[in-house]
C-alpha positions in Angstrom: -4.4 -14.2 -6.7 -4.0 -11.5 -9.3 -5.5 -12.4 -12.7 -3.5 -12.5 -15.8 -4.8 -9.2 -17.1 -3.6 -7.6 -13.9 -0.2 -9.1 -14.1 2.9 -7.4 -15.5 5.7 -9.7 -16.8 9.1 -8.0 -16.5 12.7 -9.1 -16.1 15.2 -6.6 -14.7 18.8 -6.5 -15.9 20.9 -7.7 -13.0 23.4 -5.2 -11.6 22.4 -2.6 -14.2 22.2 1.1 -13.5 20.4 1.9 -16.8 16.9 3.1 -16.6 14.1 1.1 -18.2 11.9 3.5 -20.1 9.7 0.8 -21.4 8.2 -0.2 -18.0 4.4 0.0 -18.1 2.9 2.9 -16.1 0.8 0.5 -14.1 3.9 -1.0 -12.5 4.6 2.5 -11.0 1.3 2.4 -9.4 2.3 -0.8 -7.6 -1.2 -2.3 -8.4 -0.4 -5.0 -10.8 1.9 -8.0 -10.2 5.6 -7.7 -11.0 7.3 -10.8 -12.3 10.9 -10.4 -11.5 13.5 -12.4 -9.7 17.1 -13.2 -9.3 18.7 -16.4 -7.9 22.2 -16.0 -6.6 24.5 -19.0 -6.4 27.4 -18.5 -3.9 31.0 -19.3 -5.0 34.1 -19.3 -2.9 34.1 -15.6 -2.5 30.9 -14.3 -0.7 30.5 -11.4 -3.2 30.9 -13.7 -6.2 27.5 -14.7 -7.5 26.1 -16.3 -10.6 22.7 -15.0 -11.4 19.8 -16.5 -13.3 16.3 -15.1 -13.8 13.3 -16.5 -12.0 9.8 -15.2 -11.6 7.3 -14.3 -8.9 4.2 -12.2 -8.5 3.5 -9.2 -6.3 0.0 -8.5 -5.3 -2.1 -6.3 -3.1 -4.6 -9.1 -2.4 -4.5 -10.6 1.1 -2.2 -13.6 1.4 -1.9 -16.4 3.9 1.1 -18.0 2.3 4.4 -17.2 4.1 2.7 -16.1 7.3 2.9 -18.0 10.6 -0.3 -19.6 11.8 -3.0 -17.2 12.9 -4.3 -17.2 16.4 -7.9 -18.5 16.5 -10.3 -15.7 17.3 -7.7 -13.0 16.5 -7.7 -13.2 12.7 -10.7 -11.0 12.3 -9.0 -8.3 14.5 -5.7 -8.1 12.7 -6.8 -5.4 10.2 -8.1 -3.1 12.9 -5.0 -3.5 15.0 -2.5 -2.4 12.4 -0.6 0.6 13.7 -0.5 2.3 10.3 -4.2 2.7 10.5 -4.1 4.9 13.6 -3.3 8.6 14.2 -0.6 9.4 16.7 -3.1 10.5 19.3 -4.6 7.0 19.2 -1.3 5.2 19.7 -1.4 5.1 23.6 -4.7 3.3 23.5 -3.6 0.9 20.7 -0.4 0.3 22.7 -2.3 -0.9 25.7 -4.3 -3.3 23.5 -1.3 -4.7 21.6 0.8 -5.2 24.8 -2.1 -7.0 26.4 -2.6 -9.2 23.4 1.2 -9.9 23.1 1.3 -10.9 26.7 -1.6 -13.3 26.2 -0.5 -14.6 22.8 3.3 -14.3 22.7 3.5 -16.7 19.7 1.3 -14.6 17.5 3.6 -13.2 14.9 1.4 -10.4 13.6 0.7 -9.1 17.0 4.5 -9.1 17.8 5.2 -7.4 14.5 2.5 -4.7 15.1 3.8 -4.1 18.6 7.4 -3.6 17.4 6.2 -1.2 14.7 4.2 0.8 17.2 7.2 1.0 19.6 9.2 2.3 16.6 6.6 5.0 15.9 6.8 6.0 19.6 10.6 6.1 19.5 11.0 3.3 22.1 14.0 1.8 20.5 15.0 -0.6 23.3 11.5 -2.0 23.3 11.7 -2.4 19.5 14.9 -4.4 19.8 13.6 -6.6 22.6 10.3 -7.3 20.8 12.0 -8.0 17.4 14.5 -10.3 18.9 11.8 -12.3 20.6 9.8 -12.3 17.3 12.8 -13.5 15.3 13.6 -16.2 17.9 10.0 -17.5 17.7 9.6 -17.1 14.0 13.0 -17.2 12.2 11.4 -17.8 8.8 8.9 -14.9 9.1 9.8 -12.3 6.5 8.9 -9.3 8.7 10.9 -10.8 11.6 13.9 -11.2 9.3 13.8 -7.7 7.8 13.2 -6.1 11.2 16.1 -8.0 12.8 18.5 -7.0 10.0 17.4 -3.4 10.2 18.1 -3.3 13.9 21.6 -4.7 13.3 22.2 -2.1 10.5 21.1 0.7 12.8 23.6 -0.4 15.4 26.4 -0.9 12.9 26.3 -4.6 13.5 26.9 -5.6 9.8 28.4 -9.0 10.6 25.2 -9.9 12.5 23.0 -8.5 9.8 24.8 -10.6 7.3 24.4 -13.7 9.4 20.6 -13.2 9.4 20.5 -12.4 5.7 22.8 -15.3 4.7 23.5 -13.8 1.3 19.8 -14.1 0.4 19.5 -10.8 -1.3 16.4 -11.7 -3.3 13.0 -12.9 -2.3 13.3 -16.0 -4.4 16.4 -16.9 -2.4 14.7 -16.3 0.9 11.6 -18.3 -0.1 12.5 -20.5 -3.2 9.1 -22.3 -3.1 7.0 -19.2 -3.2 5.7 -17.7 -6.4 3.6 -14.8 -5.0 4.4 -12.1 -2.4 2.3 -9.3 -0.9 3.3 -5.7 -1.8 4.1 -5.1 1.9 6.5 -8.0 1.9 8.3 -6.7 -1.2 8.5 -3.2 0.3 9.9 -4.4 3.6 12.4 -6.7 2.0 13.7 -4.3 -0.7 13.9 -1.3 1.7 16.0 -3.4 4.0 18.2 -4.7 1.1 19.0 -1.2 -0.1 19.9 -0.1 3.4 22.1 -3.2 3.9 24.1 -2.6 0.7 24.5 1.1 1.5 25.7 0.3 5.0 28.4 -2.1 3.7 29.4 0.4 1.0 28.2 -1.8 -1.9 26.7 1.1 -3.9 26.3 -0.7 -7.2 24.3 -3.4 -5.5 22.3 -0.8 -3.6 21.6 1.1 -6.8 20.4 -2.1 -8.6 18.1 -3.1 -5.7 16.8 0.5 -5.5 15.8 0.6 -9.1 13.6 -2.5 -8.7 12.2 -1.1 -5.5 11.5 2.2 -7.1 9.6 0.6 -10.0 7.1 -1.0 -7.6 6.9 1.6 -4.8 7.9 5.0 -6.3 6.0 6.9 -3.5 7.5 5.0 -0.6 8.9 7.4 2.1 12.4 5.9 1.8 12.7 6.9 -1.9 13.8 10.5 -1.3 16.3 9.5 1.4 17.8 6.8 -0.8 18.0 9.2 -3.8 19.9 11.7 -1.6 22.4 9.1 -0.5 23.0 8.0 -4.1 23.5 11.7 -5.2 26.0 12.2 -2.4 27.8 9.0 -3.4 28.0 10.1 -7.1 29.2 13.5 -6.1 32.0 12.0 -3.9 33.0 9.7 -6.8 33.1 12.5 -9.3 35.2 14.7 -6.9 37.5 11.8 -6.4 38.0 11.5 -10.2 38.7 15.2 -10.5 41.4 15.1 -7.9 43.0 12.0 -9.1 45.1 13.7 -11.9 46.4 16.2 -9.3 47.5 13.4 -7.0 49.2 11.7 -9.8 50.9 14.9 -10.9 52.2 15.5 -7.3 53.3 11.9 -6.9 55.2 12.1 -10.3 57.1 15.3 -9.2 58.1 13.7 -5.9 59.7 10.6 -7.6 61.8 12.6 -10.0 
């Protein structure tokens, strides 16, 4: 667990779009722990939430909490089987290994997750969906199965199904209320998905709020530039709409005279 001297305590304003210039530089390096959280309490309307601040840590240290049981004899091999550690020319050989292991150990969550990720790298989208669906069926509480399943639904414009998986749990502390520490990879996977989900449903204020927290922890993540472009386009459309509003009112007024 991250020591106290390596831990940053920070609470983020909920649904705020103001920048926080007082955030310590170390938080931008995503090395220290970030203490931040939001608990949403659903009311009659699914979008109506009452928010209160809670805390959790984010670390780069290895964690066993939150992961399904490891397969005996495979734990030592997980690190060297991670697709992100391989160059593209090595993917075919790795694919053979992962497919063989997945066939032998279908309940191993990490192997299933790695295989789905590699299929994605290879552009084999049907295999991604099949593997993720099986992973989510076997491990419905596994964070990477949840985020992967929601992303697949978003990519296929299946927002209703995405919402059914998410169940309005738009914060890690809602998804896992008993956990107080998360790995940086869990945080990144979750927040990248949450920003995408809000953008897909047109909830740009919520997307911007989630993006600001995501950006503070992982400013160099590949999705950052893409999300920033989406928000810029959204702001441009909003500003153009405001500029044209007086003209529409003027025309409407002349017609009713």
